[in-house]
N, CA, C and O atoms as a GROMACS GRO file, in nm:
protein
  400
    1UNK      N    1  19.778  15.723  -0.440
    1UNK     CA    2  19.800  15.849  -0.535
    1UNK      C    3  19.896  15.781  -0.655
    1UNK      O    4  19.976  15.692  -0.626
    2UNK      N    5  19.885  15.824  -0.770
    2UNK     CA    6  19.954  15.789  -0.892
    2UNK      C    7  20.020  15.933  -0.958
    2UNK      O    8  19.999  16.044  -0.909
    3UNK      N    9  20.095  15.912  -1.064
    3UNK     CA   10  20.172  16.012  -1.141
    3UNK      C   11  20.084  15.990  -1.268
    3UNK      O   12  20.036  15.880  -1.297
    4UNK      N   13  20.071  16.072  -1.322
    4UNK     CA   14  20.006  16.110  -1.442
    4UNK      C   15  20.120  16.224  -1.500
    4UNK      O   16  20.177  16.293  -1.415
    5UNK      N   17  20.156  16.247  -1.653
    5UNK     CA   18  20.212  16.258  -1.761
    5UNK      C   19  20.103  16.321  -1.820
    5UNK      O   20  20.003  16.264  -1.864
    6UNK      N   21  20.137  16.501  -1.820
    6UNK     CA   22  20.053  16.577  -1.908
    6UNK      C   23  20.115  16.636  -2.056
    6UNK      O   24  20.218  16.682  -2.008
    7UNK      N   25  20.122  16.658  -2.155
    7UNK     CA   26  20.236  16.640  -2.293
    7UNK      C   27  20.152  16.724  -2.322
    7UNK      O   28  20.030  16.708  -2.308
    8UNK      N   29  20.209  16.827  -2.367
    8UNK     CA   30  20.129  16.975  -2.430
    8UNK      C   31  20.234  16.987  -2.572
    8UNK      O   32  20.356  16.980  -2.551
    9UNK      N   33  20.184  17.004  -2.715
    9UNK     CA   34  20.213  17.025  -2.809
    9UNK      C   35  20.238  17.127  -2.863
    9UNK      O   36  20.162  17.129  -2.960
   10UNK      N   37  20.316  17.245  -2.864
   10UNK     CA   38  20.318  17.409  -2.905
   10UNK      C   39  20.304  17.370  -3.035
   10UNK      O   40  20.348  17.282  -3.108
   11UNK      N   41  20.205  17.495  -3.045
   11UNK     CA   42  20.236  17.592  -3.222
   11UNK      C   43  20.347  17.614  -3.233
   11UNK      O   44  20.425  17.620  -3.138
   12UNK      N   45  20.383  17.635  -3.374
   12UNK     CA   46  20.494  17.675  -3.404
   12UNK      C   47  20.559  17.824  -3.331
   12UNK      O   48  20.669  17.836  -3.277
   13UNK      N   49  20.456  17.926  -3.349
   13UNK     CA   50  20.491  18.065  -3.256
   13UNK      C   51  20.452  18.047  -3.086
   13UNK      O   52  20.382  18.125  -3.020
   14UNK      N   53  20.494  17.968  -3.057
   14UNK     CA   54  20.451  17.946  -2.897
   14UNK      C   55  20.527  18.021  -2.852
   14UNK      O   56  20.476  18.107  -2.781
   15UNK      N   57  20.647  18.026  -2.865
   15UNK     CA   58  20.753  18.139  -2.797
   15UNK      C   59  20.708  18.288  -2.804
   15UNK      O   60  20.707  18.360  -2.704
   16UNK      N   61  20.669  18.334  -2.938
   16UNK     CA   62  20.595  18.482  -2.982
   16UNK      C   63  20.526  18.503  -2.859
   16UNK      O   64  20.566  18.573  -2.767
   17UNK      N   65  20.407  18.433  -2.864
   17UNK     CA   66  20.276  18.426  -2.818
   17UNK      C   67  20.293  18.439  -2.662
   17UNK      O   68  20.233  18.529  -2.603
   18UNK      N   69  20.352  18.373  -2.612
   18UNK     CA   70  20.328  18.282  -2.486
   18UNK      C   71  20.363  18.413  -2.368
   18UNK      O   72  20.336  18.385  -2.252
   19UNK      N   73  20.410  18.522  -2.388
   19UNK     CA   74  20.418  18.645  -2.288
   19UNK      C   75  20.313  18.678  -2.265
   19UNK      O   76  20.317  18.728  -2.153
   20UNK      N   77  20.167  18.683  -2.320
   20UNK     CA   78  20.070  18.753  -2.293
   20UNK      C   79  19.996  18.653  -2.224
   20UNK      O   80  19.884  18.690  -2.190
   21UNK      N   81  20.034  18.506  -2.187
   21UNK     CA   82  19.933  18.440  -2.105
   21UNK      C   83  20.016  18.387  -2.010
   21UNK      O   84  19.947  18.320  -1.933
   22UNK      N   85  20.141  18.385  -1.979
   22UNK     CA   86  20.229  18.350  -1.912
   22UNK      C   87  20.229  18.329  -1.787
   22UNK      O   88  20.247  18.228  -1.719
   23UNK      N   89  20.188  18.523  -1.743
   23UNK     CA   90  20.152  18.497  -1.589
   23UNK      C   91  20.038  18.404  -1.511
   23UNK      O   92  20.057  18.342  -1.407
   24UNK      N   93  19.929  18.410  -1.577
   24UNK     CA   94  19.805  18.321  -1.560
   24UNK      C   95  19.874  18.174  -1.548
   24UNK      O   96  19.898  18.121  -1.440
   25UNK      N   97  19.902  18.115  -1.678
   25UNK     CA   98  19.977  17.996  -1.668
   25UNK      C   99  20.081  18.000  -1.534
   25UNK      O  100  20.016  17.954  -1.441
   26UNK      N  101  20.157  18.021  -1.508
   26UNK     CA  102  20.244  17.994  -1.418
   26UNK      C  103  20.170  18.030  -1.247
   26UNK      O  104  20.206  17.975  -1.143
   27UNK      N  105  20.042  18.154  -1.261
   27UNK     CA  106  19.998  18.160  -1.126
   27UNK      C  107  19.888  18.021  -1.125
   27UNK      O  108  19.865  17.980  -1.011
   28UNK      N  109  19.832  17.961  -1.216
   28UNK     CA  110  19.752  17.817  -1.251
   28UNK      C  111  19.898  17.733  -1.198
   28UNK      O  112  19.878  17.640  -1.120
   29UNK      N  113  19.983  17.750  -1.222
   29UNK     CA  114  20.061  17.576  -1.209
   29UNK      C  115  20.110  17.583  -1.045
   29UNK      O  116  20.102  17.485  -0.971
   30UNK      N  117  20.160  17.716  -1.004
   30UNK     CA  118  20.194  17.722  -0.881
   30UNK      C  119  20.123  17.701  -0.783
   30UNK      O  120  20.156  17.656  -0.674
   31UNK      N  121  19.970  17.751  -0.837
   31UNK     CA  122  19.858  17.705  -0.771
   31UNK      C  123  19.833  17.536  -0.697
   31UNK      O  124  19.810  17.481  -0.590
   32UNK      N  125  19.863  17.502  -0.879
   32UNK     CA  126  19.823  17.336  -0.844
   32UNK      C  127  19.950  17.242  -0.805
   32UNK      O  128  19.944  17.120  -0.792
   33UNK      N  129  20.115  17.355  -0.784
   33UNK     CA  130  20.178  17.268  -0.692
   33UNK      C  131  20.153  17.289  -0.542
   33UNK      O  132  20.185  17.211  -0.452
   34UNK      N  133  20.088  17.415  -0.529
   34UNK     CA  134  20.080  17.451  -0.388
   34UNK      C  135  19.966  17.318  -0.312
   34UNK      O  136  19.975  17.254  -0.207
   35UNK      N  137  19.883  17.319  -0.399
   35UNK     CA  138  19.762  17.215  -0.327
   35UNK      C  139  19.860  17.087  -0.354
   35UNK      O  140  19.810  16.987  -0.302
   36UNK      N  141  19.990  17.058  -0.422
   36UNK     CA  142  20.003  16.870  -0.425
   36UNK      C  143  20.000  16.853  -0.559
   36UNK      O  144  20.097  16.796  -0.609
   37UNK      N  145  19.911  16.890  -0.628
   37UNK     CA  146  19.907  16.857  -0.762
   37UNK      C  147  19.995  16.807  -0.840
   37UNK      O  148  20.019  16.690  -0.870
   38UNK      N  149  20.050  16.921  -0.874
   38UNK     CA  150  20.184  16.955  -0.986
   38UNK      C  151  20.291  16.925  -0.909
   38UNK      O  152  20.291  16.968  -0.793
   39UNK      N  153  20.388  16.858  -0.950
   39UNK     CA  154  20.486  16.753  -0.897
   39UNK      C  155  20.639  16.876  -0.972
   39UNK      O  156  20.718  16.937  -0.900
   40UNK      N  157  20.639  16.880  -1.138
   40UNK     CA  158  20.713  16.951  -1.168
   40UNK      C  159  20.642  16.969  -1.323
   40UNK      O  160  20.561  16.894  -1.378
   41UNK      N  161  20.699  17.087  -1.369
   41UNK     CA  162  20.657  17.111  -1.531
   41UNK      C  163  20.766  17.241  -1.566
   41UNK      O  164  20.844  17.313  -1.504
   42UNK      N  165  20.721  17.223  -1.696
   42UNK     CA  166  20.800  17.287  -1.765
   42UNK      C  167  20.809  17.274  -1.914
   42UNK      O  168  20.760  17.172  -1.963
   43UNK      N  169  20.877  17.378  -2.010
   43UNK     CA  170  20.886  17.336  -2.146
   43UNK      C  171  21.005  17.252  -2.191
   43UNK      O  172  21.116  17.256  -2.138
   44UNK      N  173  20.971  17.178  -2.291
   44UNK     CA  174  21.104  17.112  -2.342
   44UNK      C  175  21.180  17.186  -2.381
   44UNK      O  176  21.132  17.299  -2.384
   45UNK      N  177  21.290  17.181  -2.419
   45UNK     CA  178  21.399  17.280  -2.511
   45UNK      C  179  21.483  17.205  -2.604
   45UNK      O  180  21.522  17.089  -2.616
   46UNK      N  181  21.500  17.338  -2.677
   46UNK     CA  182  21.616  17.297  -2.815
   46UNK      C  183  21.505  17.192  -2.896
   46UNK      O  184  21.504  17.069  -2.890
   47UNK      N  185  21.446  17.248  -2.944
   47UNK     CA  186  21.353  17.301  -2.959
   47UNK      C  187  21.247  17.318  -2.840
   47UNK      O  188  21.221  17.208  -2.791
   48UNK      N  189  21.168  17.442  -2.771
   48UNK     CA  190  21.080  17.418  -2.745
   48UNK      C  191  20.928  17.424  -2.791
   48UNK      O  192  20.847  17.516  -2.776
   49UNK      N  193  20.915  17.333  -2.836
   49UNK     CA  194  20.804  17.258  -2.905
   49UNK      C  195  20.716  17.197  -2.816
   49UNK      O  196  20.623  17.143  -2.875
   50UNK      N  197  20.713  17.187  -2.698
   50UNK     CA  198  20.626  17.057  -2.606
   50UNK      C  199  20.679  17.104  -2.473
   50UNK      O  200  20.791  17.142  -2.440
   51UNK      N  201  20.578  17.091  -2.412
   51UNK     CA  202  20.574  17.064  -2.259
   51UNK      C  203  20.528  16.969  -2.212
   51UNK      O  204  20.431  16.910  -2.260
   52UNK      N  205  20.626  16.918  -2.053
   52UNK     CA  206  20.575  16.824  -1.985
   52UNK      C  207  20.516  16.844  -1.839
   52UNK      O  208  20.590  16.920  -1.777
   53UNK      N  209  20.434  16.811  -1.780
   53UNK     CA  210  20.412  16.851  -1.660
   53UNK      C  211  20.361  16.704  -1.605
   53UNK      O  212  20.301  16.616  -1.667
   54UNK      N  213  20.404  16.707  -1.463
   54UNK     CA  214  20.412  16.558  -1.423
   54UNK      C  215  20.290  16.573  -1.245
   54UNK      O  216  20.307  16.589  -1.124
   55UNK      N  217  20.231  16.564  -1.297
   55UNK     CA  218  20.081  16.520  -1.180
   55UNK      C  219  20.091  16.443  -1.065
   55UNK      O  220  20.172  16.352  -1.082
   56UNK      N  221  20.026  16.445  -0.925
   56UNK     CA  222  20.005  16.343  -0.854
   56UNK      C  223  19.845  16.351  -0.808
   56UNK      O  224  19.793  16.449  -0.753
   57UNK      N  225  19.797  16.263  -0.831
   57UNK     CA  226  19.633  16.231  -0.771
   57UNK      C  227  19.588  16.096  -0.776
   57UNK      O  228  19.655  15.993  -0.766
   58UNK      N  229  19.460  16.109  -0.792
   58UNK     CA  230  19.400  15.969  -0.748
   58UNK      C  231  19.336  15.910  -0.907
   58UNK      O  232  19.309  15.792  -0.931
   59UNK      N  233  19.326  16.000  -0.979
   59UNK     CA  234  19.276  15.984  -1.132
   59UNK      C  235  19.366  16.089  -1.187
   59UNK      O  236  19.426  16.177  -1.126
   60UNK      N  237  19.363  16.054  -1.353
   60UNK     CA  238  19.388  16.159  -1.452
   60UNK      C  239  19.318  16.302  -1.485
   60UNK      O  240  19.345  16.382  -1.574
   61UNK      N  241  19.214  16.307  -1.378
   61UNK     CA  242  19.116  16.413  -1.435
   61UNK      C  243  19.189  16.551  -1.375
   61UNK      O  244  19.163  16.663  -1.420
   62UNK      N  245  19.311  16.519  -1.236
   62UNK     CA  246  19.355  16.616  -1.189
   62UNK      C  247  19.488  16.670  -1.320
   62UNK      O  248  19.538  16.781  -1.333
   63UNK      N  249  19.503  16.592  -1.370
   63UNK     CA  250  19.577  16.660  -1.514
   63UNK      C  251  19.455  16.704  -1.575
   63UNK      O  252  19.409  16.816  -1.552
   64UNK      N  253  19.398  16.621  -1.653
   64UNK     CA  254  19.304  16.733  -1.772
   64UNK      C  255  19.259  16.815  -1.718
   64UNK      O  256  19.260  16.910  -1.796
   65UNK      N  257  19.191  16.860  -1.576
   65UNK     CA  258  19.184  16.948  -1.540
   65UNK      C  259  19.211  17.075  -1.565
   65UNK      O  260  19.140  17.170  -1.601
   66UNK      N  261  19.352  17.062  -1.533
   66UNK     CA  262  19.460  17.163  -1.540
   66UNK      C  263  19.473  17.180  -1.675
   66UNK      O  264  19.537  17.283  -1.697
   67UNK      N  265  19.430  17.111  -1.799
   67UNK     CA  266  19.480  17.145  -1.903
   67UNK      C  267  19.377  17.252  -1.977
   67UNK      O  268  19.396  17.346  -2.054
   68UNK      N  269  19.261  17.196  -1.918
   68UNK     CA  270  19.146  17.294  -1.981
   68UNK      C  271  19.110  17.385  -1.910
   68UNK      O  272  19.000  17.440  -1.921
   69UNK      N  273  19.214  17.420  -1.810
   69UNK     CA  274  19.171  17.532  -1.779
   69UNK      C  275  19.310  17.641  -1.782
   69UNK      O  276  19.320  17.737  -1.706
   70UNK      N  277  19.408  17.603  -1.884
   70UNK     CA  278  19.533  17.672  -1.878
   70UNK      C  279  19.508  17.740  -1.997
   70UNK      O  280  19.459  17.716  -2.108
   71UNK      N  281  19.569  17.853  -1.922
   71UNK     CA  282  19.534  17.965  -2.100
   71UNK      C  283  19.606  17.945  -2.223
   71UNK      O  284  19.574  17.991  -2.333
   72UNK      N  285  19.718  17.865  -2.192
   72UNK     CA  286  19.806  17.792  -2.314
   72UNK      C  287  19.718  17.750  -2.405
   72UNK      O  288  19.704  17.794  -2.519
   73UNK      N  289  19.642  17.637  -2.335
   73UNK     CA  290  19.541  17.563  -2.454
   73UNK      C  291  19.438  17.655  -2.514
   73UNK      O  292  19.423  17.677  -2.634
   74UNK      N  293  19.356  17.716  -2.394
   74UNK     CA  294  19.250  17.777  -2.444
   74UNK      C  295  19.257  17.899  -2.528
   74UNK      O  296  19.159  17.958  -2.572
   75UNK      N  297  19.375  17.930  -2.546
   75UNK     CA  298  19.404  18.055  -2.612
   75UNK      C  299  19.471  18.012  -2.731
   75UNK      O  300  19.552  18.080  -2.794
   76UNK      N  301  19.424  17.865  -2.768
   76UNK     CA  302  19.532  17.785  -2.841
   76UNK      C  303  19.696  17.804  -2.917
   76UNK      O  304  19.723  17.827  -3.035
   77UNK      N  305  19.775  17.789  -2.815
   77UNK     CA  306  19.935  17.793  -2.779
   77UNK      C  307  19.957  17.652  -2.808
   77UNK      O  308  20.034  17.626  -2.900
   78UNK      N  309  19.909  17.569  -2.751
   78UNK     CA  310  19.899  17.422  -2.749
   78UNK      C  311  19.788  17.360  -2.854
   78UNK      O  312  19.667  17.386  -2.849
   79UNK      N  313  19.835  17.296  -2.927
   79UNK     CA  314  19.780  17.238  -3.060
   79UNK      C  315  19.725  17.111  -3.008
   79UNK      O  316  19.612  17.072  -3.037
   80UNK      N  317  19.794  17.058  -2.944
   80UNK     CA  318  19.716  16.923  -2.892
   80UNK      C  319  19.792  16.859  -2.722
   80UNK      O  320  19.908  16.875  -2.683
   81UNK      N  321  19.693  16.796  -2.661
   81UNK     CA  322  19.738  16.741  -2.512
   81UNK      C  323  19.728  16.630  -2.514
   81UNK      O  324  19.700  16.586  -2.626
   82UNK      N  325  19.743  16.529  -2.402
   82UNK     CA  326  19.699  16.431  -2.335
   82UNK      C  327  19.792  16.391  -2.226
   82UNK      O  328  19.912  16.408  -2.208
   83UNK      N  329  19.702  16.335  -2.162
   83UNK     CA  330  19.765  16.284  -2.019
   83UNK      C  331  19.762  16.120  -2.018
   83UNK      O  332  19.670  16.049  -2.061
   84UNK      N  333  19.879  16.080  -1.960
   84UNK     CA  334  19.933  15.906  -1.956
   84UNK      C  335  19.926  15.888  -1.815
   84UNK      O  336  19.950  15.985  -1.743
   85UNK      N  337  19.899  15.788  -1.769
   85UNK     CA  338  19.918  15.742  -1.636
   85UNK      C  339  20.074  15.677  -1.653
   85UNK      O  340  20.101  15.616  -1.756
   86UNK      N  341  20.182  15.694  -1.540
   86UNK     CA  342  20.309  15.731  -1.525
   86UNK      C  343  20.341  15.586  -1.418
   86UNK      O  344  20.334  15.622  -1.300
   87UNK      N  345  20.370  15.443  -1.432
   87UNK     CA  346  20.390  15.372  -1.354
   87UNK      C  347  20.506  15.385  -1.293
   87UNK      O  348  20.599  15.327  -1.348
   88UNK      N  349  20.534  15.454  -1.180
   88UNK     CA  350  20.647  15.509  -1.095
   88UNK      C  351  20.664  15.386  -1.019
   88UNK      O  352  20.570  15.332  -0.960
   89UNK      N  353  20.810  15.332  -1.021
   89UNK     CA  354  20.851  15.265  -0.929
   89UNK      C  355  20.991  15.283  -0.858
   89UNK      O  356  21.007  15.255  -0.740
   90UNK      N  357  21.071  15.323  -0.924
   90UNK     CA  358  21.194  15.336  -0.867
   90UNK      C  359  21.225  15.556  -0.827
   90UNK      O  360  21.213  15.662  -0.889
   91UNK      N  361  21.261  15.516  -0.710
   91UNK     CA  362  21.302  15.646  -0.652
   91UNK      C  363  21.228  15.707  -0.542
   91UNK      O  364  21.121  15.652  -0.515
   92UNK      N  365  21.268  15.828  -0.458
   92UNK     CA  366  21.208  15.855  -0.330
   92UNK      C  367  21.009  15.904  -0.375
   92UNK      O  368  20.916  15.896  -0.294
   93UNK      N  369  21.003  15.928  -0.451
   93UNK     CA  370  20.868  16.002  -0.458
   93UNK      C  371  20.824  15.861  -0.548
   93UNK      O  372  20.711  15.893  -0.584
   94UNK      N  373  20.849  15.717  -0.609
   94UNK     CA  374  20.741  15.633  -0.690
   94UNK      C  375  20.647  15.621  -0.606
   94UNK      O  376  20.659  15.634  -0.485
   95UNK      N  377  20.503  15.585  -0.692
   95UNK     CA  378  20.406  15.582  -0.641
   95UNK      C  379  20.386  15.462  -0.583
   95UNK      O  380  20.332  15.444  -0.474
   96UNK      N  381  20.450  15.342  -0.691
   96UNK     CA  382  20.429  15.223  -0.621
   96UNK      C  383  20.587  15.184  -0.635
   96UNK      O  384  20.634  15.153  -0.745
   97UNK      N  385  20.658  15.187  -0.523
   97UNK     CA  386  20.810  15.143  -0.539
   97UNK      C  387  20.829  14.973  -0.514
   97UNK      O  388  20.792  14.889  -0.432
   98UNK      N  389  20.899  14.978  -0.620
   98UNK     CA  390  20.961  14.781  -0.644
   98UNK      C  391  21.100  14.807  -0.628
   98UNK      O  392  21.174  14.892  -0.679
   99UNK      N  393  21.128  14.678  -0.514
   99UNK     CA  394  21.258  14.652  -0.507
   99UNK      C  395  21.318  14.534  -0.520
   99UNK      O  396  21.244  14.441  -0.490
  100UNK      N  397  21.425  14.504  -0.555
  100UNK     CA  398  21.455  14.367  -0.619
  100UNK      C  399  21.491  14.302  -0.449
  100UNK      O  400  21.524  14.184  -0.433
   0.00000   0.00000   0.00000
């Protein structure tokens, strides 16, 4: 299994608009966490202009599928998103641990 980071770039009025979609977004996120796909996720702070979600899966489709179904993306609160594979090498959860 590999780690993938999903980066969100929020629209300027994200905080004002998110309340309508937050419950569905959080339900989607917790369901992904319960399946073992979403490891951590949340908005960046000061300013809240983006979000980062850490996924665990065989390929990037686990994060891409989440974004495509996310009401924040579907309803235009996210102006752009991208998924990047993250080569984790240090820590208990590292996908490919490397010790000297």
